[in-house]
N, C-alpha and C positions, 0 to 999 in steps of 0.2 A: 845518408841518415838512417832511408827504407830498408837499407842491407843490415845495417847494427840491429833494427826492431827487430827482424825475422831473426837476428840468431838469439837475442837475448831475451827477447816478451817469453811472459809466460803462456804457452799453444793451449791455452783451455778457453774453451765459451760460457755458458752462462753455469750458475749452482742451479740446484734442481734437488726437491726433496722429497721424497717417497715416507710418506706420512703411514703410519701403521694406528687405528685407534682403537677403542677398548674393545673387551671381550674379547681380547688376543690368549689362549694361553701358553703363554711367552715359557711356561716349565714343562709341555711336554712336549712329546719324543717327532711328532709327528709336524708342531712350529716349528721345532729346530730344524728338522731337514726342509721344510719351506724355507724359511728365510734365510738359509744357509745356500738353495738352490737361488735363489731369487739374486741375493749378493755375486753367486760366483754367475749367472746367464750375465749381471750390467755389467761386471768385470772384464768378460770377455765378449762384450759387444764394441767395439774398438774403433767400430763406425759410428756411433753416436756416443758412446763412453769416453772421456778422454782420462779421466780422473775418479775412482772411488769403486763403490759408495764407500762411504766410511759411517761405521757408528758402532753404538754403546754396545748390542748383544751380539756382536762377533769377539771382541773384547774380555766381552763380559765373558764369555766360556773358556776361551785361554785364562783367565784371572783364575775362573776355576778349578783349571789345571796345573797351576803352577806356587799358588798358595799353599801355605802349611796351615790355615786355621780352616781351612773352608768345610763345607756341611760334608754328611755324610754322603757320596756321589754313587750314585746308579750304572751300569753297563755305559749309556748314553753320555755320561759326563754331566749328568744332570741332576738337583738334589734329591733325594729320594723324598722328603719332606716336601712339597710344595711351597708353600709359607715360607722357607729358610730359601729359598731361590728369591726371595721377594726383598725379604730381611737383608738375607747376605750382600744384595746387589744395593743398598739403601746403606746399611750402614759402614761395609767395608770398603765396598768398591767405587762406589760416587764420594764416596772421602778420603782415599788417595788422591792424591797430588798429581799423578797419569791419567787419570782420567775422573778429575774435578769437573773440568771444562764442559762434560757431555751434561753435568746439573744446572750449570751455569749457564749456559748458553740454553737448556731447556728444548735439549734433543731427547728426553725424558722427562714426561710428566705425572707425577703419582694425585692418584684420588685419595685423600688422606681420612675421606670420612665414608669410604665404602669398605665394607665388612665382605664384599664377594671377592675371594682370590682372582676371579679372573675379569675383577676391573679394578684390581687397583692400581694399574701401570693406564692413565686416563687416553696418554696419545706418546707415539716416540718417534721417532725420526730418522732416516739414512739421508748422507747427504752424497753426492756423486754431482759432476764437471760434464758437460757435454763438448764434444769435439767442437773445434772450430771451424768456423766455413771460409777455408783460405781459397776458392773459387768460387766468382760470382755465378758460374754455372752448377754447383752443389743447389742452391736457390731456385734460377732458372728448369732445371728439369724437372721440377717438386710442380711449379704452379703452369707449364707451360701448356697443356690443354685448355685451363680456364682463362689465361691469358690471350688464347687465338678467339675464343670467345666473348672476352671484354671485346679487344678490338678489331673483331666484325661489329660489335654492336655498334660502335662506336664511330667507323668508317658508314654503316647505311643511317644513324644519325649527322652524321655533315652530310650526306648524299641530301637527304630530307630538307635539310636546312639551306641548301640550294635552290629545290623549290621552294622555301616556303619565301623567297626572297624575291622570286619571281614575279609570287603571289601577293605578297605584299606592294609590290613595288620599286623595291630597290636595286640598286644594281652593285656589283662588284667592285669598290674602290678602295680607298686606305683604310678606312673608317670601319664600313662593314667587313673588312676583311679580319681586323684587331680583331673583330668582335664575335668573328668564325672559331679564331683561335681561342680564344679565352673561355667560348662555348664549350671546346673539349675538355676541356677542366671538368665543367658543370657535368657535362655528359654520363663522365666514370661514374658521378654517387649513385646513379637511375640502374646501374647492370653489375660492380663490383659489391654489395653489400647481397644482392641476392644471389650471386654467384658465393662467396663466400659462407653464405649459412646454408646451400646449397653442400658443396665441400666437406663441412663439419656438419652433416648431418649424417645421423646410426641408425636412418631407417636402412629396409634392405631394398627397395625396388627404387625404381626413376622417379615411377608418379609417387610414392609417398613423400620423396627428399625435396620433388618441386612444391605441393602442397604446403608442407612443414615448412619449409623457406619464406611464402608469401606468408602463411599467416603469420610466423616470426619476425621477420622484418616487410614484410609488407606493409604495414602503417607506416611504421617510422619513414620509409620511404617515401610516400604518399604525401604523408603531413609536410614531408619535407617541401618538397615538388608545389602543395600546396601554397607553404607560408611565403616562399619565395616570391609563386608567382600572384599570390596578391599583397604582395611588400614592395613587390614592382610596378602595382596597380595607380597610388598616387605621380608615381615620377611622369608615365604617359599622359595621365590627364594635364598636367600642369608645367612640366616642364614648356619652356619655350627654346631648349638650344636641339638642332637636329642630332647631335652626339649622341643626344641621351637618350630621342625617341629610337635613333637607328640602333643599340644597345639595348633596348629595352624588345623591342619587337623582335630581335634575333634572339633574346633570352626568353622568351616568351616560347618561340618557335623552339627554342632548346627540351626545355621542359616538358612539354606536348610529347615531343618528339621521343623525351628519355623516357618518359613515363609511357609512353604505349609501346616502347621496345622493352621496356625491362617487366611489366603486364601481362602483354600479350608475348613477343616474338621470342624473347629467352627464354620463359619457363616451356613455350613449345620446342625448343633448342634440346633444352637439357632436358627435355622426356623422352628426348629420340635417340642426344649422341652426347650428353651426360655422362660424367664417371658412376660404373654402379659401387666402386665401395668408398669409404668414407678414407679421411686420413690415418684414423683410430688402425683398419683394415690394413692399409699399406703398411703402418708403421711395424705392427705385427705380423707379418708375413717377412717382413726384411729384417725382422729379430730372430724369424723361425729360419729363415736361410743363412743368416749368419752364426746362426747357433748348430746348423746342420753341416758348418765348414771345417 
């Protein structure tokens, strides 16, 4: 079955949109050159783009060259009168059966109440499809450094838990072992959110990235830990079952250790060993490398 899926399935990933907002002077030469260059860059980026971009602008320029009743065009293939660029777009191009889907799919939206020629098109978009991630390594390579830091943090939390077991007078047996395994899932939350904010931060230095991460997500992580901590309090106060008491004690230790590592250990490590580049910087460099090949 999987053999035939590889043969007949559509080898594309997710659909994405390039959104162009108002104040774009579609009727001018420099806008034409910028948009065509953007389309060409995406079209030749075979590493990330499988199909597209598709959009009304390129089709409209071709439409102006092939139809008979078009407005007077300049040497760049654009209407001499800017108003005719937009009127012919609405009255002819988007009424044509081959291109009306751009209007029906809201790929181009007009601002009917706007007299400014540069704001007649409120918003438009181009569509492209990403490449399909056929190998798990495509994802692993991207998050490898962050994954190592998260694993290191979880290991240290687990080591702390063994120390807490001794302090609380617990031994390693079947119940406590199951609780320790469950605590790994709780420990992840206190590290992965801060790592994610650090990775997506657009700040220039490691210190600025760490500060932004703690400021942006720190309160949510802290509140999550505290609400879990106080939510378990009634159980430890009123539970008579030894299993529940062991579980709550280990979860208490997990929360305390997780918060300490998330807010004390991890920011320090990131400040010295964290990546200096953000995801957007890495993508931009990869795109530039692809264009130079």
